N, CA, C and O atoms as a GROMACS GRO file, in nm:
protein
  376
    1VAL      N    1   6.592  10.286   9.793
    1VAL     CA    2   6.683  10.357   9.704
    1VAL      C    3   6.781  10.255   9.647
    1VAL      O    4   6.852  10.187   9.722
    2LYS      N    5   6.786  10.246   9.515
    2LYS     CA    6   6.880  10.153   9.452
    2LYS      C    7   7.014  10.218   9.420
    2LYS      O    8   7.118  10.154   9.426
    3ARG      N    9   7.010  10.346   9.386
    3ARG     CA   10   7.131  10.424   9.359
    3ARG      C   11   7.117  10.558   9.428
    3ARG      O   12   7.007  10.613   9.438
    4GLY      N   13   7.227  10.610   9.474
    4GLY     CA   14   7.218  10.738   9.540
    4GLY      C   15   7.350  10.811   9.547
    4GLY      O   16   7.457  10.754   9.525
    5HIS      N   17   7.340  10.940   9.577
    5HIS     CA   18   7.457  11.026   9.594
    5HIS      C   19   7.426  11.118   9.711
    5HIS      O   20   7.324  11.186   9.713
    6ALA      N   21   7.514  11.120   9.808
    6ALA     CA   22   7.496  11.206   9.924
    6ALA      C   23   7.621  11.291   9.943
    6ALA      O   24   7.733  11.247   9.916
    7ARG      N   25   7.599  11.411   9.988
    7ARG     CA   26   7.711  11.500  10.022
    7ARG      C   27   7.698  11.538  10.168
    7ARG      O   28   7.592  11.583  10.213
    8VAL      N   29   7.807  11.518  10.242
    8VAL     CA   30   7.811  11.548  10.385
    8VAL      C   31   7.921  11.652  10.406
    8VAL      O   32   8.034  11.634  10.360
    9ASP      N   33   7.888  11.759  10.474
    9ASP     CA   34   7.987  11.864  10.497
    9ASP      C   35   8.100  11.818  10.589
    9ASP      O   36   8.216  11.850  10.566
   10ARG      N   37   8.064  11.740  10.694
   10ARG     CA   38   8.167  11.703  10.792
   10ARG      C   39   8.129  11.575  10.863
   10ARG      O   40   8.015  11.557  10.906
   11ILE      N   41   8.226  11.485  10.875
   11ILE     CA   42   8.217  11.366  10.960
   11ILE      C   43   8.329  11.380  11.062
   11ILE      O   44   8.445  11.398  11.024
   12TYR      N   45   8.296  11.370  11.190
   12TYR     CA   46   8.400  11.394  11.288
   12TYR      C   47   8.384  11.305  11.410
   12TYR      O   48   8.277  11.253  11.440
   13GLY      N   49   8.495  11.289  11.479
   13GLY     CA   50   8.500  11.219  11.606
   13GLY      C   51   8.594  11.296  11.698
   13GLY      O   52   8.634  11.407  11.666
   14SER      N   53   8.627  11.237  11.809
   14SER     CA   54   8.713  11.308  11.906
   14SER      C   55   8.855  11.328  11.854
   14SER      O   56   8.926  11.417  11.902
   15LYS      N   57   8.899  11.246  11.757
   15LYS     CA   58   9.037  11.254  11.709
   15LYS      C   59   9.051  11.283  11.561
   15LYS      O   60   9.162  11.286  11.509
   16PHE      N   61   8.940  11.305  11.490
   16PHE     CA   62   8.951  11.330  11.346
   16PHE      C   63   8.834  11.415  11.297
   16PHE      O   64   8.730  11.425  11.361
   17SER      N   65   8.855  11.475  11.182
   17SER     CA   66   8.750  11.550  11.113
   17SER      C   67   8.772  11.535  10.963
   17SER      O   68   8.879  11.570  10.912
   18VAL      N   69   8.673  11.485  10.894
   18VAL     CA   70   8.678  11.468  10.749
   18VAL      C   71   8.571  11.559  10.691
   18VAL      O   72   8.457  11.557  10.736
   19THR      N   73   8.608  11.639  10.591
   19THR     CA   74   8.513  11.735  10.534
   19THR      C   75   8.493  11.712  10.385
   19THR      O   76   8.569  11.640  10.320
   20ASP      N   77   8.389  11.774  10.332
   20ASP     CA   78   8.356  11.767  10.189
   20ASP      C   79   8.346  11.623  10.141
   20ASP      O   80   8.414  11.583  10.046
   21VAL      N   81   8.262  11.546  10.206
   21VAL     CA   82   8.249  11.402  10.179
   21VAL      C   83   8.135  11.378  10.080
   21VAL      O   84   8.019  11.408  10.108
   22ASP      N   85   8.169  11.324   9.963
   22ASP     CA   86   8.070  11.278   9.865
   22ASP      C   87   8.064  11.127   9.872
   22ASP      O   88   8.168  11.061   9.870
   23ILE      N   89   7.945  11.072   9.881
   23ILE     CA   90   7.927  10.927   9.886
   23ILE      C   91   7.836  10.888   9.770
   23ILE      O   92   7.723  10.935   9.760
   24ILE      N   93   7.887  10.802   9.684
   24ILE     CA   94   7.811  10.751   9.570
   24ILE      C   95   7.789  10.602   9.597
   24ILE      O   96   7.885  10.528   9.616
   25ALA      N   97   7.664  10.559   9.598
   25ALA     CA   98   7.635  10.421   9.639
   25ALA      C   99   7.523  10.361   9.556
   25ALA      O  100   7.441  10.430   9.497
   26GLN      N  101   7.522  10.228   9.556
   26GLN     CA  102   7.411  10.154   9.498
   26GLN      C  103   7.384  10.033   9.587
   26GLN      O  104   7.474   9.980   9.652
   27LEU      N  105   7.259   9.992   9.589
   27LEU     CA  106   7.215   9.882   9.675
   27LEU      C  107   7.150   9.774   9.590
   27LEU      O  108   7.060   9.802   9.510
   28LYS      N  109   7.194   9.650   9.608
   28LYS     CA  110   7.135   9.537   9.539
   28LYS      C  111   7.144   9.415   9.629
   28LYS      O  112   7.252   9.382   9.678
   29ASN      N  113   7.032   9.349   9.651
   29ASN     CA  114   7.027   9.228   9.736
   29ASN      C  115   7.086   9.252   9.875
   29ASN      O  116   7.156   9.167   9.929
   30LYS      N  117   7.058   9.369   9.931
   30LYS     CA  118   7.106   9.408  10.065
   30LYS      C  119   7.258   9.421  10.073
   30LYS      O  120   7.316   9.408  10.180
   31VAL      N  121   7.322   9.447   9.958
   31VAL     CA  122   7.465   9.475   9.955
   31VAL      C  123   7.484   9.615   9.899
   31VAL      O  124   7.443   9.644   9.787
   32ALA      N  125   7.546   9.701   9.977
   32ALA     CA  126   7.571   9.838   9.935
   32ALA      C  127   7.714   9.850   9.885
   32ALA      O  128   7.810   9.825   9.958
   33ASP      N  129   7.729   9.889   9.759
   33ASP     CA  130   7.859   9.922   9.702
   33ASP      C  131   7.872  10.074   9.704
   33ASP      O  132   7.777  10.143   9.667
   34PHE      N  133   7.987  10.126   9.746
   34PHE     CA  134   8.000  10.271   9.757
   34PHE      C  135   8.140  10.318   9.722
   34PHE      O  136   8.237  10.242   9.725
   35VAL      N  137   8.147  10.445   9.688
   35VAL     CA  138   8.273  10.512   9.659
   35VAL      C  139   8.268  10.649   9.726
   35VAL      O  140   8.168  10.720   9.719
   36ILE      N  141   8.377  10.684   9.791
   36ILE     CA  142   8.398  10.820   9.840
   36ILE      C  143   8.521  10.869   9.764
   36ILE      O  144   8.633  10.838   9.803
   37PRO      N  145   8.501  10.945   9.656
   37PRO     CA  146   8.613  10.976   9.567
   37PRO      C  147   8.723  11.063   9.629
   37PRO      O  148   8.841  11.030   9.617
   38GLN      N  149   8.687  11.172   9.694
   38GLN     CA  150   8.788  11.262   9.751
   38GLN      C  151   8.728  11.344   9.862
   38GLN      O  152   8.652  11.438   9.837
   39ALA      N  153   8.761  11.310   9.985
   39ALA     CA  154   8.721  11.390  10.100
   39ALA      C  155   8.847  11.457  10.154
   39ALA      O  156   8.958  11.411  10.129
   40LYS      N  157   8.829  11.565  10.227
   40LYS     CA  158   8.945  11.636  10.283
   40LYS      C  159   8.972  11.589  10.425
   40LYS      O  160   8.882  11.581  10.508
   41TYR      N  161   9.100  11.558  10.451
   41TYR     CA  162   9.140  11.513  10.584
   41TYR      C  163   9.284  11.557  10.610
   41TYR      O  164   9.372  11.526  10.529
   42ALA      N  165   9.309  11.626  10.717
   42ALA     CA  166   9.443  11.667  10.760
   42ALA      C  167   9.522  11.732  10.646
   42ALA      O  168   9.637  11.698  10.622
   43LYS      N  169   9.457  11.824  10.577
   43LYS     CA  170   9.516  11.900  10.466
   43LYS      C  171   9.547  11.813  10.344
   43LYS      O  172   9.618  11.857  10.253
   44GLY      N  173   9.497  11.691  10.341
   44GLY     CA  174   9.518  11.602  10.228
   44GLY      C  175   9.387  11.543  10.180
   44GLY      O  176   9.280  11.597  10.207
   45ILE      N  177   9.397  11.433  10.110
   45ILE     CA  178   9.280  11.369  10.049
   45ILE      C  179   9.264  11.228  10.106
   45ILE      O  180   9.359  11.151  10.116
   46LEU      N  181   9.140  11.197  10.142
   46LEU     CA  182   9.104  11.063  10.188
   46LEU      C  183   8.996  11.011  10.094
   46LEU      O  184   8.899  11.080  10.065
   47SER      N  185   9.014  10.889  10.044
   47SER     CA  186   8.912  10.828   9.958
   47SER      C  187   8.887  10.685  10.004
   47SER      O  188   8.968  10.626  10.076
   48ALA      N  189   8.775  10.631   9.961
   48ALA     CA  190   8.740  10.494   9.999
   48ALA      C  191   8.650  10.433   9.893
   48ALA      O  192   8.577  10.503   9.822
   49LYS      N  193   8.656  10.302   9.884
   49LYS     CA  194   8.562  10.228   9.799
   49LYS      C  195   8.543  10.092   9.864
   49LYS      O  196   8.634  10.037   9.925
   50GLY      N  197   8.423  10.040   9.849
   50GLY     CA  198   8.400   9.910   9.910
   50GLY      C  199   8.255   9.870   9.909
   50GLY      O  200   8.173   9.924   9.835
   51LYS      N  201   8.227   9.773   9.994
   51LYS     CA  202   8.091   9.725  10.005
   51LYS      C  203   8.059   9.688  10.148
   51LYS      O  204   8.147   9.653  10.227
   52TYR      N  205   7.932   9.698  10.179
   52TYR     CA  206   7.881   9.656  10.309
   52TYR      C  207   7.765   9.561  10.283
   52TYR      O  208   7.667   9.597  10.218
   53ASP      N  209   7.778   9.440  10.336
   53ASP     CA  210   7.676   9.336  10.315
   53ASP      C  211   7.585   9.331  10.438
   53ASP      O  212   7.627   9.291  10.547
   54MET      N  213   7.461   9.373  10.419
   54MET     CA  214   7.365   9.375  10.530
   54MET      C  215   7.311   9.236  10.562
   54MET      O  216   7.246   9.218  10.665
   55ASN      N  217   7.337   9.139  10.476
   55ASN     CA  218   7.293   9.002  10.503
   55ASN      C  219   7.371   8.939  10.617
   55ASN      O  220   7.315   8.871  10.703
   56ASP      N  221   7.502   8.962  10.618
   56ASP     CA  222   7.585   8.903  10.724
   56ASP      C  223   7.667   9.009  10.800
   56ASP      O  224   7.758   8.975  10.876
   57TYR      N  225   7.634   9.138  10.778
   57TYR     CA  226   7.697   9.249  10.848
   57TYR      C  227   7.849   9.252  10.828
   57TYR      O  228   7.923   9.286  10.920
   58SER      N  229   7.893   9.217  10.709
   58SER     CA  230   8.036   9.219  10.679
   58SER      C  231   8.068   9.336  10.587
   58SER      O  232   7.980   9.392  10.522
   59SER      N  233   8.195   9.372  10.582
   59SER     CA  234   8.236   9.481  10.494
   59SER      C  235   8.369   9.446  10.429
   59SER      O  236   8.446   9.364  10.479
   60ASP      N  237   8.396   9.510  10.317
   60ASP     CA  238   8.522   9.498  10.245
   60ASP      C  239   8.550   9.637  10.190
   60ASP      O  240   8.494   9.677  10.088
   61ILE      N  241   8.638   9.712  10.258
   61ILE     CA  242   8.658   9.852  10.226
   61ILE      C  243   8.808   9.880  10.210
   61ILE      O  244   8.890   9.835  10.290
   62GLU      N  245   8.841   9.955  10.105
   62GLU     CA  246   8.978  10.001  10.082
   62GLU      C  247   8.981  10.152  10.099
   62GLU      O  248   8.908  10.225  10.032
   63PHE      N  249   9.068  10.198  10.190
   63PHE     CA  250   9.087  10.341  10.213
   63PHE      C  251   9.221  10.382  10.153
   63PHE      O  252   9.315  10.303  10.150
   64SER      N  253   9.228  10.504  10.106
   64SER     CA  254   9.352  10.559  10.054
   64SER      C  255   9.366  10.702  10.105
   64SER      O  256   9.271  10.779  10.101
   65ALA      N  257   9.485  10.735  10.152
   65ALA     CA  258   9.513  10.871  10.201
   65ALA      C  259   9.635  10.924  10.126
   65ALA      O  260   9.733  10.852  10.108
   66SER      N  261   9.627  11.049  10.084
   66SER     CA  262   9.742  11.107  10.014
   66SER      C  263   9.766  11.250  10.061
   66SER      O  264   9.672  11.328  10.084
   67ASP      N  265   9.893  11.282  10.075
   67ASP     CA  266   9.938  11.416  10.113
   67ASP      C  267   9.877  11.462  10.246
   67ASP      O  268   9.840  11.578  10.262
   68ILE      N  269   9.869  11.369  10.341
   68ILE     CA  270   9.814  11.397  10.474
   68ILE      C  271   9.921  11.463  10.561
   68ILE      O  272  10.037  11.421  10.559
   69ASP      N  273   9.883  11.565  10.636
   69ASP     CA  274   9.975  11.634  10.727
   69ASP      C  275  10.005  11.544  10.847
   69ASP      O  276   9.920  11.523  10.933
   70SER      N  277  10.126  11.491  10.851
   70SER     CA  278  10.166  11.396  10.957
   70SER      C  279  10.160  11.457  11.096
   70SER      O  280  10.122  11.390  11.192
   71ASP      N  281  10.196  11.582  11.109
   71ASP     CA  282  10.192  11.647  11.240
   71ASP      C  283  10.049  11.659  11.292
   71ASP      O  284  10.024  11.636  11.410
   72GLU      N  285   9.956  11.693  11.204
   72GLU     CA  286   9.817  11.704  11.247
   72GLU      C  287   9.763  11.569  11.296
   72GLU      O  288   9.692  11.564  11.396
   73VAL      N  289   9.796  11.462  11.225
   73VAL     CA  290   9.750  11.328  11.266
   73VAL      C  291   9.816  11.287  11.398
   73VAL      O  292   9.747  11.238  11.488
   74ALA      N  293   9.947  11.307  11.411
   74ALA     CA  294  10.017  11.272  11.536
   74ALA      C  295   9.964  11.352  11.654
   74ALA      O  296   9.954  11.300  11.765
   75THR      N  297   9.931  11.477  11.631
   75THR     CA  298   9.876  11.561  11.737
   75THR      C  299   9.737  11.514  11.778
   75THR      O  300   9.709  11.499  11.897
   76ASN      N  301   9.650  11.490  11.680
   76ASN     CA  302   9.512  11.452  11.710
   76ASN      C  303   9.500  11.312  11.769
   76ASN      O  304   9.422  11.290  11.862
   77PHE      N  305   9.574  11.216  11.715
   77PHE     CA  306   9.559  11.077  11.760
   77PHE      C  307   9.645  11.043  11.881
   77PHE      O  308   9.601  10.969  11.970
   78PHE      N  309   9.767  11.096  11.887
   78PHE     CA  310   9.862  11.054  11.990
   78PHE      C  311   9.903  11.166  12.085
   78PHE      O  312   9.985  11.144  12.175
   79LYS      N  313   9.847  11.286  12.068
   79LYS     CA  314   9.882  11.402  12.152
   79LYS      C  315  10.032  11.428  12.150
   79LYS      O  316  10.094  11.451  12.254
   80LEU      N  317  10.091  11.424  12.029
   80LEU     CA  318  10.234  11.449  12.011
   80LEU      C  319  10.253  11.569  11.917
   80LEU      O  320  10.295  11.551  11.803
   81PRO      N  321  10.224  11.690  11.965
   81PRO     CA  322  10.237  11.806  11.877
   81PRO      C  323  10.382  11.839  11.843
   81PRO      O  324  10.472  11.827  11.926
   82ASP      N  325  10.402  11.881  11.720
   82ASP     CA  326  10.532  11.933  11.672
   82ASP      C  327  10.646  11.831  11.682
   82ASP      O  328  10.762  11.871  11.690
   83LEU      N  329  10.615  11.702  11.681
   83LEU     CA  330  10.720  11.600  11.686
   83LEU      C  331  10.736  11.527  11.553
   83LEU      O  332  10.836  11.459  11.531
   84VAL      N  333  10.638  11.539  11.466
   84VAL     CA  334  10.640  11.470  11.337
   84VAL      C  335  10.619  11.575  11.229
   84VAL      O  336  10.538  11.667  11.245
   85GLU      N  337  10.690  11.562  11.119
   85GLU     CA  338  10.668  11.655  11.010
   85GLU      C  339  10.672  11.581  10.878
   85GLU      O  340  10.731  11.474  10.866
   86GLY      N  341  10.608  11.641  10.779
   86GLY     CA  342  10.605  11.583  10.646
   86GLY      C  343  10.466  11.536  10.608
   86GLY      O  344  10.371  11.544  10.687
   87SER      N  345  10.456  11.486  10.487
   87SER     CA  346  10.329  11.436  10.435
   87SER      C  347  10.327  11.284  10.439
   87SER      O  348  10.431  11.218  10.424
   88ALA      N  349  10.210  11.230  10.460
   88ALA     CA  350  10.194  11.084  10.466
   88ALA      C  351  10.104  11.035  10.354
   88ALA      O  352  10.012  11.105  10.310
   89TYR      N  353  10.131  10.914  10.310
   89TYR     CA  354  10.051  10.845  10.210
   89TYR      C  355  10.027  10.705  10.265
   89TYR      O  356  10.119  10.641  10.316
   90ALA      N  357   9.905  10.657  10.253
   90ALA     CA  358   9.876  10.526  10.311
   90ALA      C  359   9.756  10.461  10.241
   90ALA      O  360   9.673  10.529  10.181
   91THR      N  361   9.751  10.329  10.251
   91THR     CA  362   9.633  10.254  10.211
   91THR      C  363   9.598  10.161  10.324
   91THR      O  364   9.686  10.114  10.397
   92LEU      N  365   9.469  10.133  10.339
   92LEU     CA  366   9.420  10.046  10.446
   92LEU      C  367   9.306   9.963  10.390
   92LEU      O  368   9.215  10.016  10.325
   93HIS      N  369   9.310   9.834  10.416
   93HIS     CA  370   9.204   9.745  10.371
   93HIS      C  371   9.138   9.683  10.493
   93HIS      O  372   9.203   9.616  10.573
   94LEU      N  373   9.008   9.706  10.507
   94LEU     CA  374   8.931   9.649  10.619
   94LEU      C  375   8.826   9.554  10.566
   94LEU      O  376   8.751   9.496  10.643
   0.00000   0.00000   0.00000
């Protein structure tokens, strides 16, 4: 597959759940470029764009989160319910 589009209802782990995930990707020379335009996470939006190089197993990914429920994240990740309030915005580069 050189170009593709996948839709995943839910990606989850013990501390997070991301829903309505669309992944748009293309593959060339064993390098996958992809975009996740808008997935739902903690009542907000999570997006990502980047690449994964299968030649040397490296990645370059930028994540962006907007209007994330801070209490939900603090509860799920740190077991600190009702101690944090407000919306969070963040970017992360891996």
